[in-house]
C-alpha positions as a LaTeX table, in Angstrom:
\begin{tabular}{lrrr}
\hline
Residue & $x$ (\AA) & $y$ (\AA) & $z$ (\AA) \\
\hline
Met1 & 12.04 & $-9.11$ & 23.32 \\
Asn2 & 11.33 & $-5.52$ & 22.31 \\
Gln3 & 12.38 & $-4.44$ & 18.84 \\
His4 & 13.63 & $-1.21$ & 17.35 \\
Ile5 & 11.82 & $-0.47$ & 14.07 \\
Leu6 & 12.92 & 2.06 & 11.45 \\
Leu7 & 9.96 & 3.31 & 9.42 \\
Thr8 & 9.86 & 5.18 & 6.11 \\
Gly9 & 6.74 & 6.86 & 4.73 \\
Ala10 & 5.73 & 7.59 & 8.30 \\
Thr11 & 3.65 & 10.71 & 7.57 \\
Gly12 & 0.99 & 8.78 & 5.64 \\
Met13 & $-2.15$ & 7.32 & 7.19 \\
Leu14 & $-0.69$ & 3.82 & 7.48 \\
Gly15 & 2.61 & 5.13 & 8.83 \\
Lys16 & 0.92 & 7.10 & 11.61 \\
Glu17 & $-1.22$ & 4.12 & 12.63 \\
Leu18 & 1.83 & 1.85 & 12.65 \\
Ile19 & 3.79 & 4.25 & 14.87 \\
Lys20 & 0.97 & 4.31 & 17.43 \\
Asn21 & 0.52 & 0.52 & 17.42 \\
Ile22 & 4.24 & $-0.26$ & 17.56 \\
Leu23 & 4.74 & 2.11 & 20.50 \\
Asp24 & 1.67 & 0.67 & 22.24 \\
Gln25 & 3.16 & $-2.82$ & 22.10 \\
Gly26 & 6.35 & $-1.57$ & 23.75 \\
Asp27 & 8.68 & $-1.42$ & 20.76 \\
Gln28 & 10.92 & 1.51 & 19.79 \\
Val29 & 10.34 & 3.49 & 16.59 \\
Ser30 & 12.59 & 5.73 & 14.52 \\
Ile31 & 11.58 & 7.28 & 11.20 \\
Leu32 & 13.26 & 8.55 & 8.07 \\
Ser33 & 11.84 & 11.81 & 6.76 \\
Arg34 & 12.62 & 14.32 & 4.03 \\
Lys35 & 12.19 & 17.20 & 6.47 \\
Pro36 & 12.20 & 17.63 & 10.27 \\
Gln37 & 9.11 & 16.19 & 11.94 \\
Arg38 & 7.88 & 15.88 & 15.51 \\
Phe39 & 6.46 & 12.57 & 16.70 \\
Lys40 & 6.08 & 11.93 & 20.41 \\
Gly41 & 8.43 & 9.17 & 21.55 \\
Val42 & 9.99 & 8.79 & 18.08 \\
Lys43 & 13.47 & 9.65 & 16.79 \\
Val44 & 13.51 & 11.40 & 13.41 \\
Phe45 & 16.38 & 11.05 & 10.93 \\
Leu46 & 16.67 & 12.88 & 7.61 \\
Trp47 & 17.24 & 11.47 & 4.15 \\
Asp48 & 17.07 & 12.70 & 0.56 \\
Val49 & 16.21 & 9.85 & $-1.77$ \\
Tyr50 & 16.89 & 11.76 & $-4.99$ \\
Gln51 & 20.29 & 12.98 & $-3.78$ \\
Gln52 & 20.97 & 9.52 & $-2.28$ \\
Gln53 & 21.79 & 11.07 & 1.10 \\
Ile54 & 20.91 & 9.54 & 4.46 \\
Asp55 & 21.78 & 10.01 & 8.13 \\
Leu56 & 23.74 & 6.82 & 8.86 \\
Asn57 & 22.74 & 7.02 & 12.54 \\
Cys58 & 19.25 & 5.90 & 11.48 \\
Ile59 & 20.23 & 2.20 & 11.51 \\
Asn60 & 21.91 & 2.20 & 14.93 \\
Gly61 & 20.30 & $-0.52$ & 17.04 \\
Val62 & 17.58 & $-1.18$ & 14.47 \\
Asp63 & 16.20 & $-4.72$ & 14.14 \\
Thr64 & 13.55 & $-4.16$ & 11.44 \\
Ile65 & 12.96 & $-1.71$ & 8.60 \\
Ile66 & 9.37 & $-1.15$ & 7.43 \\
His67 & 9.61 & 0.63 & 4.11 \\
Leu68 & 6.46 & 2.48 & 3.01 \\
Ala69 & 7.92 & 5.49 & 1.19 \\
Gly70 & 6.79 & 6.30 & $-2.34$ \\
Glu71 & 5.10 & 9.11 & $-4.29$ \\
Asn72 & 1.29 & 9.07 & $-4.37$ \\
Ile73 & 0.30 & 7.43 & $-7.68$ \\
Ser74 & $-2.93$ & 9.42 & $-7.97$ \\
Asp75 & $-1.45$ & 12.86 & $-7.26$ \\
Gly76 & $-1.53$ & 14.42 & $-10.72$ \\
Lys77 & $-1.70$ & 13.10 & $-14.28$ \\
Trp78 & 0.86 & 10.56 & $-15.43$ \\
Thr79 & 3.17 & 12.63 & $-17.55$ \\
Glu80 & 6.51 & 11.00 & $-18.40$ \\
Lys81 & 8.11 & 13.15 & $-15.69$ \\
Arg82 & 5.51 & 12.12 & $-13.12$ \\
Lys83 & 5.84 & 8.42 & $-13.98$ \\
Lys84 & 9.59 & 8.66 & $-13.49$ \\
Gln85 & 9.02 & 10.25 & $-10.06$ \\
Ile86 & 6.62 & 7.47 & $-9.07$ \\
Ile87 & 9.16 & 4.78 & $-9.99$ \\
Asp88 & 12.25 & 6.60 & $-8.67$ \\
Ser89 & 10.66 & 7.33 & $-5.30$ \\
Arg90 & 10.20 & 3.59 & $-4.78$ \\
Val91 & 13.28 & 2.13 & $-6.44$ \\
Met92 & 15.81 & 4.78 & $-5.38$ \\
Ser93 & 14.60 & 4.72 & $-1.77$ \\
Ala94 & 14.94 & 0.92 & $-1.59$ \\
Asn95 & 18.36 & 1.12 & $-3.25$ \\
Leu96 & 19.51 & 3.74 & $-0.74$ \\
Leu97 & 18.43 & 1.55 & 2.18 \\
Phe98 & 20.20 & $-1.45$ & 0.63 \\
Lys99 & 23.40 & 0.55 & 0.09 \\
Thr100 & 23.27 & 1.85 & 3.68 \\
Leu101 & 22.88 & $-1.66$ & 5.10 \\
Ala102 & 25.52 & $-3.16$ & 2.80 \\
Glu103 & 28.19 & $-0.58$ & 3.60 \\
Asn104 & 27.64 & $-0.03$ & 7.33 \\
Gln105 & 27.67 & $-2.27$ & 10.37 \\
Asn106 & 24.15 & $-2.98$ & 11.62 \\
Gln107 & 21.92 & $-5.57$ & 13.28 \\
Val108 & 18.94 & $-5.40$ & 10.91 \\
Arg109 & 17.31 & $-8.81$ & 10.52 \\
His110 & 13.99 & $-7.99$ & 8.85 \\
Phe111 & 12.98 & $-5.79$ & 5.90 \\
Ile112 & 9.24 & $-5.40$ & 5.27 \\
Ser113 & 8.44 & $-3.43$ & 2.13 \\
Ala114 & 5.21 & $-2.04$ & 0.77 \\
Ala115 & 4.27 & $-3.28$ & $-2.69$ \\
Ala116 & 1.00 & $-3.24$ & $-4.65$ \\
Val117 & $-1.51$ & $-5.47$ & $-6.44$ \\
Gly118 & $-0.90$ & $-3.23$ & $-9.45$ \\
Ile119 & 1.91 & $-5.64$ & $-10.34$ \\
Tyr120 & $-0.66$ & $-8.04$ & $-11.81$ \\
Gly121 & $-2.06$ & $-5.68$ & $-14.42$ \\
Asp122 & $-5.66$ & $-5.80$ & $-15.69$ \\
Arg123 & $-6.70$ & $-9.47$ & $-15.39$ \\
Gly124 & $-10.51$ & $-9.48$ & $-15.45$ \\
Glu125 & $-11.99$ & $-12.30$ & $-13.35$ \\
Glu126 & $-8.75$ & $-14.33$ & $-13.07$ \\
Val127 & $-8.01$ & $-15.18$ & $-9.44$ \\
Leu128 & $-4.64$ & $-13.61$ & $-8.64$ \\
Thr129 & $-2.33$ & $-15.31$ & $-6.17$ \\
Glu130 & 1.20 & $-14.35$ & $-5.20$ \\
Asn131 & 2.43 & $-16.74$ & $-7.92$ \\
Ser132 & 0.54 & $-14.95$ & $-10.71$ \\
Gly133 & 2.79 & $-13.27$ & $-13.26$ \\
Ala134 & 3.24 & $-9.53$ & $-13.69$ \\
Gly135 & 1.16 & $-7.49$ & $-16.11$ \\
Asn136 & 2.50 & $-5.26$ & $-18.86$ \\
Asp137 & 1.18 & $-1.76$ & $-18.13$ \\
Phe138 & 2.94 & 1.11 & $-16.35$ \\
Met139 & 1.74 & 0.18 & $-12.87$ \\
Ala140 & 2.85 & $-3.43$ & $-13.31$ \\
Ser141 & 6.29 & $-2.31$ & $-14.49$ \\
Cys142 & 6.61 & 0.14 & $-11.60$ \\
Cys143 & 5.63 & $-2.49$ & $-9.03$ \\
Glu144 & 7.97 & $-5.07$ & $-10.54$ \\
Gln145 & 10.95 & $-2.69$ & $-10.34$ \\
Trp146 & 9.92 & $-1.79$ & $-6.78$ \\
Glu147 & 9.99 & $-5.43$ & $-5.68$ \\
Val148 & 13.29 & $-6.16$ & $-7.43$ \\
Ala149 & 14.86 & $-3.27$ & $-5.50$ \\
Ala150 & 13.48 & $-4.61$ & $-2.20$ \\
Asp151 & 14.77 & $-8.11$ & $-2.98$ \\
Lys152 & 18.35 & $-6.84$ & $-3.11$ \\
Val153 & 18.24 & $-6.75$ & 0.69 \\
Lys154 & 17.93 & $-10.56$ & 0.72 \\
Thr155 & 21.52 & $-10.80$ & $-0.52$ \\
Leu156 & 22.60 & $-9.43$ & 2.89 \\
Gly157 & 21.02 & $-12.39$ & 4.71 \\
Ile158 & 18.04 & $-10.29$ & 5.83 \\
Arg159 & 14.46 & $-11.59$ & 5.80 \\
Val160 & 12.44 & $-9.71$ & 3.16 \\
Val161 & 8.64 & $-9.50$ & 3.05 \\
Lys162 & 6.74 & $-7.65$ & 0.31 \\
Val163 & 3.17 & $-6.56$ & 1.04 \\
Arg164 & 1.08 & $-6.21$ & $-2.13$ \\
Thr165 & $-1.54$ & $-3.74$ & $-0.97$ \\
Gly166 & $-5.01$ & $-3.33$ & $-2.39$ \\
Val167 & $-7.31$ & $-0.32$ & $-1.93$ \\
Val168 & $-7.08$ & 0.74 & 1.72 \\
Leu169 & $-10.46$ & 1.98 & 2.94 \\
Ser170 & $-10.28$ & 4.89 & 5.38 \\
Lys171 & $-11.93$ & 8.27 & 5.76 \\
Gln172 & $-8.45$ & 9.75 & 5.62 \\
Ser173 & $-7.30$ & 7.81 & 2.55 \\
Gly174 & $-7.57$ & 9.34 & $-0.90$ \\
Ala175 & $-9.12$ & 6.26 & $-2.50$ \\
Leu176 & $-12.32$ & 6.09 & $-0.47$ \\
Ala177 & $-12.67$ & 9.87 & $-0.30$ \\
Ala178 & $-12.37$ & 10.06 & $-4.10$ \\
Met179 & $-14.97$ & 7.32 & $-4.60$ \\
Ala180 & $-17.36$ & 8.81 & $-2.03$ \\
Lys181 & $-17.25$ & 12.41 & $-3.28$ \\
Pro182 & $-19.41$ & 11.98 & $-6.42$ \\
Val183 & $-21.81$ & 9.78 & $-4.43$ \\
Gln184 & $-22.17$ & 12.53 & $-1.80$ \\
Leu185 & $-22.90$ & 14.99 & $-4.63$ \\
Phe186 & $-25.68$ & 12.74 & $-5.99$ \\
Ala187 & $-23.50$ & 11.88 & $-8.99$ \\
Gly188 & $-22.51$ & 8.33 & $-8.04$ \\
Ala189 & $-22.23$ & 5.76 & $-10.83$ \\
Pro190 & $-20.14$ & 2.65 & $-11.54$ \\
Leu191 & $-16.94$ & 3.37 & $-13.46$ \\
Gly192 & $-16.05$ & 1.67 & $-16.74$ \\
Thr193 & $-17.84$ & $-1.67$ & $-16.97$ \\
Gly194 & $-18.41$ & $-1.67$ & $-13.22$ \\
Lys195 & $-17.42$ & $-5.35$ & $-13.27$ \\
Gln196 & $-13.75$ & $-4.79$ & $-12.45$ \\
Phe197 & $-12.68$ & $-6.29$ & $-9.12$ \\
Ile198 & $-11.36$ & $-4.04$ & $-6.35$ \\
Pro199 & $-9.14$ & $-5.74$ & $-3.74$ \\
Trp200 & $-10.13$ & $-3.63$ & $-0.73$ \\
Ile201 & $-8.93$ & $-3.77$ & 2.88 \\
His202 & $-10.00$ & $-1.84$ & 6.01 \\
His203 & $-7.24$ & 0.47 & 7.26 \\
Lys204 & $-7.24$ & $-1.21$ & 10.70 \\
Asp205 & $-6.66$ & $-4.61$ & 9.08 \\
Met206 & $-3.91$ & $-3.11$ & 6.90 \\
Thr207 & $-2.07$ & $-1.97$ & 10.01 \\
Gln208 & $-2.51$ & $-5.40$ & 11.57 \\
Val209 & $-1.09$ & $-7.11$ & 8.46 \\
Tyr210 & 2.22 & $-5.30$ & 8.99 \\
Leu211 & 2.22 & $-6.09$ & 12.72 \\
His212 & 1.49 & $-9.74$ & 11.93 \\
Leu213 & 4.35 & $-9.98$ & 9.43 \\
Leu214 & 6.61 & $-8.17$ & 11.90 \\
Ala215 & 5.82 & $-10.67$ & 14.66 \\
Gln216 & 5.87 & $-13.87$ & 12.57 \\
Glu217 & 9.59 & $-14.02$ & 11.82 \\
Glu218 & 9.30 & $-17.26$ & 9.86 \\
Leu219 & 7.26 & $-15.55$ & 7.13 \\
Ser220 & 8.99 & $-14.15$ & 4.06 \\
Gly221 & 8.31 & $-13.45$ & 0.39 \\
Val222 & 5.18 & $-11.88$ & $-1.08$ \\
Tyr223 & 1.76 & $-11.49$ & 0.56 \\
Asn224 & $-1.37$ & $-10.02$ & $-0.97$ \\
Ala225 & $-2.90$ & $-7.58$ & 1.52 \\
Cys226 & $-6.61$ & $-7.49$ & 0.77 \\
Ala227 & $-9.81$ & $-8.76$ & 2.36 \\
Pro228 & $-10.86$ & $-12.33$ & 1.48 \\
Phe229 & $-13.87$ & $-11.17$ & $-0.57$ \\
Pro230 & $-13.03$ & $-8.61$ & $-3.26$ \\
Val231 & $-15.97$ & $-6.70$ & $-4.73$ \\
Thr232 & $-16.66$ & $-5.17$ & $-8.11$ \\
Asn233 & $-16.59$ & $-1.44$ & $-8.70$ \\
Lys234 & $-20.38$ & $-1.47$ & $-9.02$ \\
Glu235 & $-20.79$ & $-3.34$ & $-5.72$ \\
Leu236 & $-18.44$ & $-0.96$ & $-3.90$ \\
Thr237 & $-20.19$ & 2.11 & $-5.35$ \\
Asn238 & $-23.55$ & 0.77 & $-4.19$ \\
Ala239 & $-22.17$ & $-0.06$ & $-0.74$ \\
Ile240 & $-20.77$ & 3.48 & $-0.33$ \\
Ala241 & $-24.07$ & 4.98 & $-1.50$ \\
Lys242 & $-25.98$ & 2.88 & 1.02 \\
Gln243 & $-23.79$ & 4.15 & 3.87 \\
Leu244 & $-24.14$ & 7.76 & 2.72 \\
His245 & $-27.88$ & 7.42 & 1.99 \\
Arg246 & $-27.46$ & 8.51 & $-1.59$ \\
Pro247 & $-28.77$ & 7.10 & $-4.88$ \\
Val248 & $-26.61$ & 5.61 & $-7.64$ \\
Trp249 & $-27.33$ & 6.46 & $-11.27$ \\
Pro250 & $-28.48$ & 3.49 & $-13.40$ \\
Phe251 & $-25.69$ & 3.96 & $-15.96$ \\
Asn252 & $-21.90$ & 3.65 & $-15.98$ \\
Val253 & $-19.21$ & 6.25 & $-16.64$ \\
Pro254 & $-17.61$ & 4.92 & $-19.87$ \\
Lys255 & $-13.92$ & 4.03 & $-19.98$ \\
Ala256 & $-13.39$ & 6.54 & $-22.80$ \\
Val257 & $-14.69$ & 9.38 & $-20.61$ \\
Leu258 & $-12.47$ & 8.33 & $-17.70$ \\
Lys259 & $-9.45$ & 8.21 & $-20.01$ \\
Leu260 & $-10.30$ & 11.66 & $-21.36$ \\
Ile261 & $-10.42$ & 13.06 & $-17.82$ \\
Leu262 & $-7.60$ & 11.09 & $-16.17$ \\
Gly263 & $-5.40$ & 10.06 & $-19.09$ \\
Glu264 & $-3.33$ & 6.92 & $-18.59$ \\
Met265 & $-4.01$ & 7.15 & $-14.85$ \\
Ser266 & $-7.58$ & 5.96 & $-15.51$ \\
Val267 & $-6.31$ & 2.36 & $-15.19$ \\
Ile268 & $-6.29$ & 2.91 & $-11.41$ \\
Val269 & $-10.09$ & 2.70 & $-11.45$ \\
Thr270 & $-10.70$ & 0.53 & $-14.53$ \\
Asn271 & $-8.18$ & $-2.31$ & $-14.03$ \\
Ser272 & $-9.55$ & $-5.49$ & $-12.46$ \\
Tyr273 & $-7.63$ & $-7.26$ & $-9.67$ \\
Asn274 & $-9.48$ & $-10.33$ & $-8.39$ \\
Thr275 & $-6.86$ & $-10.83$ & $-5.70$ \\
Ser276 & $-6.66$ & $-13.82$ & $-3.35$ \\
Ala277 & $-5.84$ & $-13.39$ & 0.36 \\
Gln278 & $-5.46$ & $-17.13$ & 0.96 \\
Lys279 & $-1.71$ & $-17.06$ & 1.60 \\
Leu280 & $-2.17$ & $-14.41$ & 4.29 \\
Leu281 & $-5.02$ & $-16.42$ & 5.85 \\
Asp282 & $-2.86$ & $-19.56$ & 5.79 \\
Ser283 & $-0.19$ & $-17.68$ & 7.74 \\
Gly284 & $-2.63$ & $-17.30$ & 10.63 \\
Phe285 & $-3.81$ & $-13.75$ & 9.99 \\
Ile286 & $-7.37$ & $-13.02$ & 11.14 \\
Phe287 & $-9.29$ & $-10.20$ & 9.47 \\
Asn288 & $-11.56$ & $-7.98$ & 11.52 \\
Phe289 & $-13.45$ & $-6.98$ & 8.38 \\
Thr290 & $-14.17$ & $-9.53$ & 5.65 \\
Arg291 & $-17.27$ & $-7.92$ & 4.15 \\
Val292 & $-17.10$ & $-4.49$ & 2.58 \\
Glu293 & $-20.48$ & $-3.50$ & 4.06 \\
Asp294 & $-19.14$ & $-4.09$ & 7.59 \\
Ala295 & $-15.92$ & $-2.21$ & 6.81 \\
Leu296 & $-17.79$ & 0.85 & 5.49 \\
Ser297 & $-20.22$ & 0.76 & 8.40 \\
Asp298 & $-17.28$ & 0.93 & 10.82 \\
Ile299 & $-15.60$ & 3.72 & 8.87 \\
Tyr300 & $-18.72$ & 5.89 & 8.57 \\
Lys301 & $-20.24$ & 5.13 & 11.99 \\
\hline
\end{tabular}
């Protein structure tokens, strides 16, 4: 039976890919946007998260909400004002969706929310499963509040799934572009110790994770969304350099230098998340890309 999916954060890379794939499989898509947009075959409804305003027509006939909205964590230094925006964009948007569902008649049965591996904090080589506790830095606190807000929807008898995303590799995504730029300029070098684990995932697999969780209605709770074999920062830097036919300098960029340049935001590239994908594999998900070399080869082909 065809579904009607309401999507937030639809203008991002993942959102656009999801729209195409959902339409291709014969389902209906509506989106929530801060400003008028045009998407072929898609209804657009307006909302203002900070003013807690939403077009109530957005939930008419909707079976599933896929909630991706949230400010870009790497867009500008983490001032106190910026950190509040990062948290509010996630928590207030989830709260607004919860309030809308709680106070208005609807047929929503599934709520699939983006989350992030940042909830674990910097854990070195420790293997991180969905049962691992939260860390104690800003990103961990942000992610924890984000998930608590999403879990409110469970009180309405709606299935809730939280997708803890790693680093999504795509030419269009900021993460890979940022890592590739110094390599392209012959300035590539491992960051920090270079030993920190990066839980990467190919953008095509990331899209398929959401479609898998959408289709498998018996699945709920938290799922790490990362390839089965995480790599270190040094390994990823070398793999990017190999694809771009560039050298890598035989020294690392020290943590102190990264902190001087990026401030508190430097933890994005220095924290280590040795994240397990076993729960996702056990659910029946099949990755197209399990090795980072194959993923980068596909992206740069």
